[in-house]
C-alpha positions, 0 to 999 in steps of 0.5 A: 344153616345156622341162623346168626342169633342178631338181625343185621342187613342182608349184604346182597338186597340191603334189606333188614333179615337174620343173616344166615351162615353163607358159605363162601366157596361152595358147600358142594364142592368143599364135600366133594373134595373130602369125599374123593380125597382124604376127608378134610381140607387145609386152609392157605391162611392156616395149613397147620388146621385140618378144617372139616368144612368151609370159609363161612359169615352171616351174609344173606338173608334166607330168599337171598340164599335161596336164590344162590342155592339155585345158581349152585343145584344149577351149576353142581348136576349140570357142569361140575360132576359131568366134567369131573366125571370126564365128559367133555363137552356141555350146554349150559345156560344163564345159571352158569354166568349167575353162580360165577358172578354169585361167587365172586361177589360173596369172595368180595364181600369176605374179604377181596374189597377191603385187599384192593383199599390201596391198590390202583383199579379199587374204583373199578372193583366197588363199581363191579360190585355194585353192577354184580349185585345188581343183575344177582338181584334185579337181572340188570344186565353188568354194563361195564363188568360182561365179560365172564371167561372159563378154562376147564381141564387139570394139566397145560400139557399141550402147550408148545413151549415147554415150561417147567412146572411146579411139583403141584401144579396139577393138583393145584388146577384139579382139587385146589380153591383160590382167588385174588384180584390182581394187576399190574399197576398200570392198565389191567386188573382181573378177578381170578377164581380157581374152583377143582378143575374150573379157572374164571377170569372178570377182567375190571380193567381192559385188557386184550382178550384175544388170546383166551380161545374159546372161553368166554362165558355167554350171559344168555346161556351155550355150549362150551368145548372144552377141548376146544378153549384153550389159554395164549396168553402168556401173561396169564399162564405164568399167573397161574403158574405163580398160584401154584408156587404160592401153595408150593409156599405155603405147604412150607408154613406145615409144621414137621409135626404135621407133615409126618400126620400127613405123611402116616395119613397118606401111607394109612389111608391110601387103601381108603383114596387109591381109587378115588378122584384124589389118588387118581390126580396124585398118580397122573402128577407122580407119572407126568413129567414136570 
């Protein structure tokens, strides 16, 4: 990473420092998306522009960046790559919890706190940011905002209730990045983080978590069984569907020129990525009843 030219204050430790250009989404995930797909990524903020890297911003000093890197290295080698290679179960330690919190905290710094200023749970968001920062920096156990849930998969096809899904729903679950803070304006607020294959949710206002089955991430570690974890909360399921529909809408922003380039690239490069993860997912998506 290239340091910023001027010195400022680290957002985490609050010490004067030369800030590094920190990746908001982990760099290894961006690399994996490129290596297992077309070699480029697109942002929902500008679907007409192909990018070779993810969002970055001057955020952390070298020491705090190194701290976050240890969590990313652990998640990549011990959880992410085994899961995308189709391992169903894994043991984990406290670094999984810290990894998830570190990304949510970074996303808050990037834009999500500002997005919430006029919304009813803004104070909850500020308190969560403070608790998570203290946990990451000083290992102080979160008091009010300690629950984290994780769901892993590429489809909801095992649901008893058949729900019509958007055309790109499986691609959304399998390969897309997404994050937001959402609420119903009354008694429900959550942080939603979507990585390829993984969904993470942190409640920011009390709600009934009983319909999330075997999804809690234990702060001091444990075992996770992918096939035993499921979402039975219809509101959460509907929200995830709506996020994938938003992807469909974002795709309509692509100009006809870019659409033609994408179609041609798909034809020209199919042999290159048909046996990669993108090819497998597109093939599965085409053969799955929506």
